[in-house]
BAMARVEX-93326 format. One line per 3 residues: number of its first residue (from 1); their letters; for each residue x, y, z of C-alpha. Coordinates in steps of 0.1 Angstrom, whole numbers, plus 2048, in hexadecimal, padded with zeros to 3 digits. Layout:
NUM> A> X,Y,Z ~ ...
This chain:
1> MSV> 58C,DF9,D71 ~ 568,DFD,D6E ~ 54C,E02,D88
4> KPW> 53D,DE1,D92 ~ 517,DDD,D95 ~ 51F,DD1,DB8
7> DGR> 536,DEC,DC2 ~ 520,DF8,DDE ~ 527,DD9,DF3
10> FSE> 54D,DD9,DF0 ~ 567,DEF,DFF ~ 583,DE5,DE6
13> KTD> 585,DE5,DC1 ~ 588,DC3,DAF ~ 5AA,DB9,DAA
16> RSV> 5B4,DB7,D86 ~ 5C0,D93,D88 ~ 59C,D8B,D94
19> EAF> 58E,D9F,D7A ~ 5A2,D89,D61 ~ 59A,D6A,D70
22> TSS> 576,D6E,D75 ~ 56F,D7D,D52 ~ 55A,D6A,D3A
25> IDI> 55A,D84,D1E ~ 572,D70,D07 ~ 558,D55,D07
28> DKR> 534,D63,D0C ~ 538,D82,CF4 ~ 52A,D6A,CD8
31> LYC> 50B,D6D,CEE ~ 506,D90,CE6 ~ 4E9,D8E,CCF
34> YDI> 4D5,D78,CE5 ~ 4DE,D90,D03 ~ 4D0,DAF,CF3
37> DGS> 4B3,D9E,CE5 ~ 4A9,D8F,D07 ~ 4AE,DB2,D15
40> VAH> 497,DC2,CFA ~ 47B,DAB,D05 ~ 483,DB0,D29
43> CKM> 481,DD4,D22 ~ 460,DD3,D10 ~ 450,DBD,D2C
46> LAK> 45C,DD6,D48 ~ 44B,DF2,D33 ~ 42A,DDD,D2F
49> AAI> 429,DD6,D54 ~ 42E,DFC,D5A ~ 44F,DF4,D6E
52> ISQ> 460,E0D,D58 ~ 452,E27,D40 ~ 44A,E23,D1B
55> EDA> 463,E3E,D16 ~ 47F,E2F,D29 ~ 477,E0F,D18
58> LSL> 47C,E1F,CF5 ~ 49D,E2F,CFE ~ 4A9,E0B,D0C
61> IQG> 4A0,DF9,CEE ~ 4AE,E13,CD5 ~ 4CF,E13,CE9
64> LGK> 4D1,DEC,CE9 ~ 4CA,DED,CC4 ~ 4E7,E04,CBE
67> IKR> 4FE,DEF,CD5 ~ 4F5,DCF,CC2 ~ 4FE,DE1,CA0
70> EIE> 51F,DEE,CAF ~ 528,DCA,CBA ~ 51F,DBB,C97
73> RGG> 536,DD6,C85 ~ 551,DCC,C9B ~ 555,DEF,CAC
76> FRF> 54E,DE4,CCF ~ 569,DE1,CEA ~ 569,DC7,D03
79> DDS> 57B,DC7,D22 ~ 581,DAE,D3E ~ 577,DC5,D59
82> LED> 553,DC2,D50 ~ 553,D9E,D52 ~ 53A,D91,D3A
85> IHM> 524,D9C,D1D ~ 508,DA6,D35 ~ 51D,DBF,D45
88> HVE> 52D,DCA,D26 ~ 509,DD2,D16 ~ 4FC,DE4,D36
91> ARL> 51D,DFA,D39 ~ 51B,E05,D16 ~ 4F7,E0A,D19
94> VQE> 4FC,E22,D35 ~ 515,E35,D1D ~ 4FB,E36,D02
97> VGR> 4DB,E3F,D14 ~ 4E6,E4A,D36 ~ 4D8,E41,D5A
100> VAQ> 4B7,E35,D4B ~ 4CF,E15,D40 ~ 4CF,E0C,D66
103> KLH> 4A9,E03,D65 ~ 4AE,DE8,D4D ~ 4BA,DCE,D67
106> TAR> 49B,DD2,D7B ~ 489,DB1,D83 ~ 4A5,D9C,D76
109> SRN> 4C8,D8F,D7F ~ 4E7,D84,D6A ~ 4DD,D61,D76
112> DQV> 4BD,D5E,D64 ~ 4CA,D74,D48 ~ 4E5,D5D,D3F
115> ALD> 4CD,D3F,D41 ~ 4BA,D51,D28 ~ 4D6,D5A,D11
118> VRM> 4E3,D35,D10 ~ 4C1,D28,D08 ~ 4BD,D3F,CEC
121> YLR> 4DE,D36,CE0 ~ 4D9,D12,CE3 ~ 4B6,D14,CD4
124> HET> 4C7,D23,CB4 ~ 4E4,D0B,CB4 ~ 4CE,CEC,CB6
127> VAL> 4B6,CF8,C9B ~ 4D6,CFE,C84 ~ 4E3,CDA,C8D
130> IKN> 4C0,CCA,C86 ~ 4C2,CDC,C63 ~ 4E5,CD0,C5D
133> LIQ> 4DB,CAC,C67 ~ 4BF,CAD,C4E ~ 4D6,CB6,C32
136> LRK> 4F0,C9C,C3D ~ 4D4,C82,C3A ~ 4CB,C8F,C19
139> VIL> 4EE,C8A,C0D ~ 4EF,C68,C1A ~ 4CC,C5F,C0B
142> GLA> 4DC,C6B,BE9 ~ 4F9,C56,BED ~ 4E3,C39,BF4
145> RIH> 4CD,C3D,BD6 ~ 4EB,C42,BBD ~ 4FB,C21,BCB
148> LDV> 4DF,C0B,BCD ~ 4F2,BF0,BB6 ~ 513,BF0,BCC
151> VMP> 518,BD0,BE0 ~ 530,BD1,BFC ~ 53C,BB9,C18
154> GYT> 52B,BBF,C39 ~ 540,BBB,C59 ~ 53E,BB1,C7B
157> HLQ> 55E,BB1,C91 ~ 56E,BC1,C73 ~ 56B,BA0,C61
160> RAQ> 558,B9B,C41 ~ 538,B8C,C49 ~ 51A,B8F,C2D
163> PVL> 516,BA3,C10 ~ 502,BC3,C11 ~ 4F7,BE0,BFD
166> LSH> 50E,BFF,C02 ~ 4EC,C12,C01 ~ 4E0,BFC,C21
169> HLM> 500,C05,C33 ~ 4FE,C29,C2A ~ 4DA,C29,C37
172> AYY> 4E5,C1B,C58 ~ 4F7,C3D,C5C ~ 4D6,C4E,C52
175> EMF> 4C5,C3B,C6F ~ 4DF,C49,C88 ~ 4DE,C6C,C7D
178> SRD> 4B7,C6B,C7D ~ 4BB,C60,CA4 ~ 4D2,C7E,CA8
181> ADR> 4B9,C97,C97 ~ 49C,C88,CAE ~ 4B1,C8C,CCC
184> FND> 4B9,CB3,CC4 ~ 494,CB7,CBC ~ 48A,CA9,CDD
187> GLK> 4A3,CBC,CEF ~ 499,CDB,CE0 ~ 476,CD9,CF4
190> RIN> 48C,CDC,D15 ~ 4A4,CF6,D06 ~ 486,D0C,CFC
193> VMP> 47A,D17,D20 ~ 47C,D3B,D2A ~ 48F,D41,D4B
196> LGS> 48E,D67,D4C ~ 47C,D76,D6A ~ 48B,D5C,D82
199> AAL> 4A3,D76,D8D ~ 4C0,D6C,DA3 ~ 4AD,D4D,DB0
202> AGT> 48D,D56,DC1 ~ 479,D69,DA8 ~ 473,D8E,DAA
205> TYP> 459,DA6,DBF ~ 452,DB9,D9D ~ 431,DB2,D8D
208> IDR> 443,DA3,D6C ~ 431,D91,D51 ~ 446,D74,D4A
211> DYT> 42D,D64,D30 ~ 432,D87,D1B ~ 457,D83,D1B
214> AKL> 456,D60,D11 ~ 43E,D6A,CF3 ~ 454,D82,CE9
217> LNF> 472,D6C,CE6 ~ 45F,D4F,CDA ~ 461,D39,CF8
220> PKV> 444,D21,CF8 ~ 449,D19,D1D ~ 455,D2E,D3C
223> SAN> 469,D1E,D59 ~ 456,D13,D74 ~ 46D,D17,D93
226> SID> 484,D34,D96 ~ 4A0,D1F,DA8 ~ 4A1,D07,D8E
229> SVS> 4A0,D22,D74 ~ 4C2,D2E,D7B ~ 4D1,D10,D85
232> DRD> 4C6,CF7,D6A ~ 4E2,CED,D51 ~ 4D1,CCB,D48
235> FII> 4C6,CDA,D26 ~ 4EC,CE0,D1D ~ 4F6,CBE,D2B
238> EFL> 4DC,CAD,D17 ~ 4E8,CC0,CF5 ~ 50B,CB7,CFF
241> SSA> 500,C93,D02 ~ 4ED,C91,CE1 ~ 50B,CA4,CD0
244> SIC> 523,C88,CDF ~ 50C,C6C,CD1 ~ 50A,C7D,CAE
247> MVH> 531,C81,CAF ~ 534,C5A,CB6 ~ 51F,C56,C95
250> LSR> 537,C6D,C83 ~ 555,C5D,C91 ~ 548,C3B,C87
253> MSE> 542,C46,C64 ~ 565,C55,C63 ~ 575,C37,C6F
256> EFI> 564,C24,C52 ~ 571,C3D,C39 ~ 593,C3D,C46
259> LWS> 594,C16,C42 ~ 582,C16,C22 ~ 599,C2E,C12
262> SSE> 5B8,C1B,C1D ~ 5CA,C04,C03 ~ 5C2,BE7,C17
265> FGF> 59C,BEB,C10 ~ 59C,C03,BF1 ~ 575,C06,BF2
268> IEL> 575,C2D,BEF ~ 58C,C48,BE4 ~ 58A,C69,BF7
271> PDA> 583,C8A,BE3 ~ 5A6,C9C,BDD ~ 592,CBC,BED
274> FAT> 58D,CA8,C0E ~ 5AE,C97,C13 ~ 5D2,CA2,C1B
277> GSS> 5F5,C97,C10 ~ 616,C8F,C22 ~ 631,CA6,C28
280> IMP> 64C,C8C,C22 ~ 639,C70,C0D ~ 62E,C7C,BEA
283> QKK> 616,C5F,BE4 ~ 600,C63,C04 ~ 5DB,C6F,C04
286> NPD> 5D2,C71,C28 ~ 5AB,C71,C35 ~ 5B2,C8B,C4C
289> VSE> 590,C99,C4E ~ 583,C7C,C5A ~ 59E,C74,C71
292> LVR> 598,C98,C7F ~ 573,C92,C82 ~ 57C,C72,C96
295> GKT> 593,C85,CAC ~ 57C,CA2,CB3 ~ 566,C88,CC1
298> GRV> 578,C87,CE1 ~ 577,CAF,CE6 ~ 552,CA9,CE5
301> FGD> 552,C8E,CFC ~ 568,CA3,D15 ~ 54E,CBF,D13
304> LMT> 533,CA7,D1D ~ 54A,C9B,D3C ~ 550,CBF,D44
307> LLT> 52F,CCA,D48 ~ 523,CAB,D5A ~ 542,CB0,D74
310> LMK> 53A,CD6,D77 ~ 515,CCF,D80 ~ 518,CAF,D95
313> ALP> 51E,CC0,DB7 ~ 510,CE3,DB4 ~ 4F8,CEE,DCE
316> LAY> 4D9,D02,DC3 ~ 4D6,D1D,DB6 ~ 4F0,D2E,D9E
319> NRD> 517,D29,DA6 ~ 531,D39,D92 ~ 53E,D19,D88
322> MQE> 522,D19,D6D ~ 534,D33,D59 ~ 54A,D19,D4D
325> DKV> 52C,D08,D3B ~ 52E,D1C,D1D ~ 553,D13,D15
328> SLF> 548,CEF,D0F ~ 527,CF8,CFF ~ 535,D0F,CE4
331> NTS> 552,CF8,CDC ~ 53B,CD9,CD6 ~ 522,CEB,CC1
334> DIL> 53E,CFA,CAC ~ 54E,CDA,CA9 ~ 52E,CC6,CA1
337> KQC> 522,CDE,C85 ~ 544,CE0,C75 ~ 547,CB8,C75
340> IDI> 524,CB4,C65 ~ 52A,CD0,C4C ~ 54A,CC2,C3F
343> YIK> 53A,C9F,C3A ~ 51C,CAF,C28 ~ 538,CBC,C0F
346> MLP> 54B,C9F,C0D ~ 535,C80,C0A ~ 526,C8A,BE7
349> NLN> 549,C8A,BDA ~ 555,C65,BE5 ~ 562,C4F,BCA
352> IRK> 552,C2F,BD2 ~ 565,C11,BC2 ~ 54A,BFA,BBB
355> DTM> 55E,BDD,BAB ~ 576,BDC,BCA ~ 557,BD9,BE1
358> YAA> 547,BBF,BCC ~ 567,BAA,BCB ~ 56B,BAD,BF1
361> ASK> 547,BA2,BF5 ~ 54E,B83,BDF ~ 567,B73,BF1
364> GFL> 56E,B69,C17 ~ 550,B51,C1A ~ 537,B6C,C1D
367> NAT> 51B,B53,C0E ~ 521,B3B,C2B ~ 502,B43,C3D
370> DMA> 4EE,B42,C1D ~ 4FB,B1E,C18 ~ 4F1,B15,C3C
373> DYL> 4CE,B25,C36 ~ 4CB,B11,C16 ~ 4D1,AEF,C27
376> TMK> 4B7,AFB,C44 ~ 49F,B01,C29 ~ 4A5,ADE,C1D
379> GIA> 49B,AD1,C40 ~ 4BA,AD1,C55 ~ 4BC,AE1,C77
382> FRE> 4CF,B04,C73 ~ 4EA,AF8,C8F ~ 4F0,ADB,C7A
385> AHS> 4F1,AEC,C58 ~ 50A,B05,C6A ~ 522,AE9,C73
388> CVG> 51E,ADD,C4F ~ 527,AFC,C40 ~ 544,B01,C59
391> KAV> 554,AE3,C4B ~ 54F,AEC,C28 ~ 55F,B0E,C2D
394> SYA> 57C,AF8,C40 ~ 57F,AE6,C21 ~ 57E,B03,C09
397> LRN> 598,B15,C1D ~ 5B2,AF7,C1A ~ 5AB,AF7,BF4
400> NKE> 5AD,B1C,BEE ~ 588,B1F,BE2 ~ 56A,B32,BEC
403> LHE> 548,B1F,BF3 ~ 53B,B26,BD1 ~ 559,B1B,BC0
406> LTL> 557,AF9,BCE ~ 548,ADE,BB5 ~ 526,ACF,BBC
409> NEL> 535,AAE,BC4 ~ 54C,AC0,BDF ~ 52F,AD1,BEE
412> KSF> 51B,AB1,BED ~ 536,AA1,C02 ~ 529,AB6,C1F
415> SSL> 505,AB0,C19 ~ 4F0,A9D,C00 ~ 4D5,AB6,C01
418> ITE> 4EA,ACD,BEC ~ 4E0,AD0,BCA ~ 4E9,AE6,BAB
421> DIY> 4D0,B01,BB6 ~ 4E9,B0D,BD4 ~ 4FE,B1F,BBA
424> DIL> 4E0,B35,BB4 ~ 4DF,B43,BD9 ~ 503,B47,BDE
427> TPQ> 509,B68,BC8 ~ 50C,B86,BDA ~ 4EF,B97,BCC
430> QMI> 4D7,B79,BD1 ~ 4E2,B79,BF7 ~ 4DA,B9C,BF8
433> NRR> 4B9,B9B,BE8 ~ 4AD,B7E,BFA ~ 4AF,B92,C1D
436> KSF> 48D,BA0,C19 ~ 485,BA3,C3F ~ 47C,BC4,C4A
439> GGT> 49C,BD9,C4D ~ 4B1,BC1,C3A ~ 4C9,BC8,C1D
442> ATE> 4B4,BBB,C00 ~ 4B3,BD6,BE3 ~ 48E,BD9,BE5
445> NVI> 48F,BE3,C0C ~ 4AA,BFB,C06 ~ 497,C0D,BEA
448> AAV> 479,C0D,C02 ~ 48E,C1B,C1E ~ 49B,C36,C09
451> EAA> 479,C41,BFC ~ 46D,C43,C1F ~ 489,C55,C2C
454> EKQ> 484,C6F,C0F ~ 461,C73,C1C ~ 46A,C76,C40
457> LDK> 485,C91,C37 ~ 46A,CA6,C24 ~ 453,CA4,C45
460> ETE> 472,CAE,C5A ~ 47B,CCA,C42 ~ 45A,CD9,C46
463> TFL> 45A,CD5,C6C ~ 47D,CE6,C6C ~ 472,D03,C58
466> SVK> 454,D0B,C6E ~ 46C,D08,C8C ~ 484,D20,C7B
469> AAL> 468,D38,C71 ~ 45E,D3A,C95 ~ 482,D43,CA0
472> KNQ> 48A,D5C,C84 ~ 48B,D7A,C9A ~ 4A1,D69,CB3
475> VC> 4BE,D5F,C99 ~ 4E0,D6D,C9C
């Protein structure tokens, strides 16, 4: 049982069951890199402010570097009695450089230290996710460009509604993931705030230079209120919220791939490398990847609810409950990165069954709205035209025909305004290309949308590279 930094106040040793119960090292040891980098910056600041000597600072920095390399090599021993990564590093530093290690904690607390570590970690994870979302959207754009000639039925209520281009459908997901990237980018502003120097909750009496520490760690902003600095977890909640929305989009895409790969749809075939079989039914090819993405969405939602519940009734400032935040944060970050990565790899290998999609878009009265629009252009009010076409659909159903399979005389029985030219507008390609309103599915629109998106992604990539370069020294 190791000596605790608070032993001076207590007359009894901490019970081993309490040590095990309060320990978080199995979770927060992954923060070691950020904890050590933050300590190095803090040490440099203490020396600059003449709170410790330059000689002591050099010794501490060298010791911290050695500990970092030791952890990276896998030679570091973790122990529940030391609770968290902060105490592990400090205890090992004492062994490495002696009593001078006890000076490192001057003008800080574990409260502002963990807030710094989590912000540095989440900053790195957010930047990585933004990169992944750029790559995912590039893959989607590639599919959209390749399949510009593929016509499929668009759906409402999971019922065939109107024909659309597959590329237009894919670009809907591009828009969703673009909003996700925007959310993560915006959240980065609130993550990228430097809390160190707030100490336990009230600040410190030492003449510290928080701006200097922020500069060393590439933080553009310093937290303004010491109480808020150590008790704020809004930035984690916001990240989990953005991640949950992104998982909704991944789950919706997954659901469509599950449906489309079924025998009932037959729109796509999943690559063998991204599907599994049955232990009992030799013919099966299961969409397990998409099903697992859909299933993992619930875990991410649960992490968001965990943090909201954790924080909803906590008085200011720090409370030990907040130790539990990292379990949900790490879980969500890992899941989201994994799900995006697997779709980046799977999407380019989808087998699109163009003929099956076109056949599905050619039946089921998907041209009914276009027939109503045709009559409206002839001078009939749309509601009247809607009723007229509804009767035509009913007649066609009774006679096992599609609207475009009815003879001209049959069509004229519903309106004398119908002439031979109606057949020209009832083909799927014509229905698609006539929808030229901004954002519509017309081929020229979709091509323009793809080209605009490619330019936008080029700009985002440039911005991402500049952000990544600014954080190059704080990447673990």
